[in-house]
C-alpha positions in Angstrom: 75.0 85.5 104.8 77.9 84.1 103.0 78.6 87.5 101.6 78.9 89.1 105.0 81.2 86.3 106.0 83.5 86.9 102.9 83.5 90.7 103.5 84.4 90.4 107.1 86.8 87.8 106.5 88.7 89.8 104.0 88.6 93.1 106.1 89.9 91.7 109.3 93.5 91.1 108.1 93.4 94.5 106.4 92.5 96.0 109.6 95.8 94.6 111.1 97.8 96.5 108.4 95.9 99.8 109.2 96.5 99.4 112.7 100.1 98.8 112.4 100.4 101.6 109.9 98.6 104.1 112.3 101.6 103.9 114.7 103.3 106.4 112.6 100.8 108.9 113.5 101.8 108.6 117.3 105.4 107.6 117.4 108.4 109.8 116.5 111.3 107.3 116.6 112.2 104.8 114.0 111.8 101.2 115.1 115.0 100.0 116.6 117.1 97.3 115.0 116.2 94.9 117.6 112.3 95.7 117.3 112.5 95.2 113.5 114.3 91.8 113.9 111.8 90.6 116.4 108.7 91.7 114.3 110.4 90.0 111.0 110.7 86.8 112.8 107.5 86.9 114.4 105.7 87.4 111.0 107.8 84.6 109.7 106.6 82.3 112.5 102.9 83.0 112.0 103.2 82.4 108.0 104.9 79.2 108.5 102.4 77.8 110.9 99.5 79.2 109.0 101.0 77.4 105.9 101.0 74.1 107.6 97.8 74.1 109.9 95.5 76.4 108.0 96.5 75.3 104.3 98.5 72.2 103.8 96.9 69.9 106.4 93.1 71.0 105.2 94.5 70.5 101.6 95.5 66.8 102.5 92.3 66.2 104.5 90.0 67.1 101.7 91.9 65.4 99.1 90.5 62.2 97.3 92.7 59.3 95.8 96.5 59.8 96.6 96.1 62.6 99.3 99.6 64.0 99.0 99.3 64.7 95.4 97.3 68.0 95.5 99.4 69.4 98.3 102.7 68.6 96.7 101.6 69.9 93.2 99.9 73.1 94.6 103.0 73.8 96.9 105.6 73.6 94.2 103.4 75.7 91.8 102.9 78.4 94.6 106.8 78.4 95.1 107.6 78.7 91.6 104.8 81.2 90.8 106.4 83.6 93.7 109.9 82.9 92.2 108.6 84.0 88.8 107.0 87.0 90.3 110.1 87.9 92.3 112.1 88.1 89.2 109.5 90.3 87.3 108.8 92.8 90.2 111.9 94.4 91.8 112.0 93.7 95.7 114.3 94.3 98.5 116.5 92.0 100.6 117.1 94.3 103.7 120.8 95.3 103.9 122.6 98.1 105.8 124.9 100.6 104.0 127.8 102.3 105.6 126.2 105.7 105.5 122.5 106.3 104.9 121.2 109.7 104.3 117.6 110.6 104.2 117.1 109.9 100.4 118.8 106.5 100.8 116.6 105.7 103.7 113.4 106.7 101.9 114.4 104.8 98.8 115.0 101.6 101.0 111.6 102.2 102.7 109.9 102.5 99.4 111.4 99.2 98.4 110.5 97.5 101.6 106.9 98.7 101.1 107.0 97.1 97.5 108.5 93.9 99.0 105.7 93.6 101.8 103.0 94.5 99.2 104.3 91.7 97.0 104.0 89.2 99.8 100.6 90.4 100.9 99.3 88.9 97.6 99.6 85.2 98.7 98.3 86.1 102.1 95.2 87.5 100.6 94.9 84.4 98.5 95.4 82.1 101.4 92.4 83.9 103.4 90.3 83.9 100.1 90.9 80.1 99.7 89.9 79.3 103.2 86.7 81.4 103.0 85.6 79.8 99.8 86.3 76.5 101.4 84.2 77.4 104.4 81.0 78.5 102.4 81.4 75.7 100.0 80.8 73.1 102.7 84.3 71.6 102.5 86.4 70.4 105.6 87.2 73.8 106.6 85.5 75.0 109.7 84.5 78.4 110.8 87.0 78.1 113.6 90.0 77.3 111.3 88.8 80.3 109.0 88.8 82.5 112.0 92.2 81.2 113.1 93.8 82.1 109.8 92.2 85.5 109.5 93.1 86.5 112.9 96.5 85.1 112.6 97.1 87.0 109.4 95.7 90.1 110.9 98.1 89.8 113.9 101.1 89.5 111.7 99.9 92.4 109.5 100.2 94.7 112.5 104.1 94.6 112.5 104.3 94.6 108.8 102.3 97.9 108.6 104.7 99.4 111.3 107.8 98.2 109.4 106.7 100.2 106.4 105.3 103.4 108.1 107.7 103.9 110.8 111.0 103.8 108.5 109.2 106.1 106.0 108.5 108.5 108.9 112.1 108.4 110.0 113.3 109.0 106.5 111.4 112.4 106.3 107.8 111.5 105.2 105.1 113.3 107.2 103.2 111.1 109.6 99.9 111.0 107.4 101.9 110.1 104.3 103.8 107.3 106.1 100.5 106.0 107.5 98.9 106.0 104.1 101.8 104.1 102.3 101.5 101.5 105.1 97.8 101.1 104.5 98.1 100.9 100.8 100.6 98.1 101.1 97.8 96.0 102.8 95.1 97.0 100.3 96.2 94.4 97.8 95.4 91.7 100.4 91.6 91.8 100.4 91.6 92.5 96.5 93.8 89.2 96.1 91.4 87.6 98.3 88.3 88.5 96.5 89.8 87.7 93.2 90.7 84.3 94.5 87.0 83.8 95.8 85.8 84.7 92.4 88.0 82.2 90.7 87.7 79.5 93.2 83.9 79.6 93.3 84.0 78.2 89.8 86.5 75.5 90.6 85.6 74.0 94.0 87.1 70.6 93.0 90.6 72.2 92.8 90.4 73.8 96.2 93.2 71.4 97.6 95.5 72.6 95.0 94.5 76.3 95.7 95.2 75.7 99.5 98.6 74.2 98.8 99.3 76.9 96.2 98.9 79.5 98.9 101.0 77.8 101.4 103.8 77.5 98.9 103.5 81.2 98.0 103.6 82.2 101.6 106.6 79.8 102.3 108.4 81.4 99.5 108.1 84.9 101.0 109.2 83.4 104.5 112.5 81.9 103.2 113.2 84.6 100.5 112.5 87.8 102.6 111.5 87.4 106.2 114.0 85.0 107.5 117.0 86.4 105.7 116.2 90.1 106.8 115.7 89.0 110.5 119.1 87.0 110.4 121.3 89.8 108.6 123.7 91.5 110.9 123.4 91.8 114.6 120.8 90.6 117.1 119.8 87.6 114.9 118.9 85.7 118.1 116.0 88.1 118.6 114.7 87.3 115.0 114.8 83.6 115.9 113.0 84.2 119.3 110.2 86.2 117.3 109.9 83.3 115.0 109.5 80.8 117.8 106.7 83.0 119.4 104.9 83.7 116.1 105.0 80.2 115.0 103.6 78.9 118.7 100.9 81.6 118.6 99.6 80.6 115.2 99.8 76.9 116.0 97.7 77.4 119.2 95.3 79.6 117.3 94.8 76.9 114.5 94.7 73.8 117.0 92.5 75.5 119.6 90.0 77.1 117.2 90.1 74.3 114.6 
């Protein structure tokens, strides 16, 4: 039974990426700048709320002794781990150039795909940590696990679209653009599965792992998503998207948890 819960839990967020990426098969135009800002902000809001209610608060609740220590230590390790990873693996801070030809657009789209793939790793870790907490009998409930997996799946939809649509606009075929979007999300269930394999041997450090995933997600939000949504024009739309994303994930966590 636990195996089915893990498989389903890992595949639900991946399904969100597949759904978003499939939009390239049906839409001809590139996502407008306003839409991109809205989706980036929405994704950031969901990740911030998930970090708090689905990861940090459960980490504090299940800790013994000085309850804030595991949350503090794990969170900081998560931040600095992604900082290190960010310097090792090339990534993209979204910027606009004066004139963008097809080659420039395609290169930037590929870099964006790499950036999203990079930040899918902590998302997969977050899902994996919550699932191992669920099956190990910790304070994490089935409703909290559902809230996180659905929340990640929802925010993966615009992520898949953000990758596949610009690649389609840059000259890639619809099928290839869709495949690239899907591949960017494939690392998520893999990261989740690897986290489960490791965490199953070290349940006592579960609060640290939860906080670690929260720190990694917050790093991605502050380093990539918010700056991208606040660059250039229509920054207020990115802010509105963040507010809606945060509220949606907060309601999911509180109502289901």
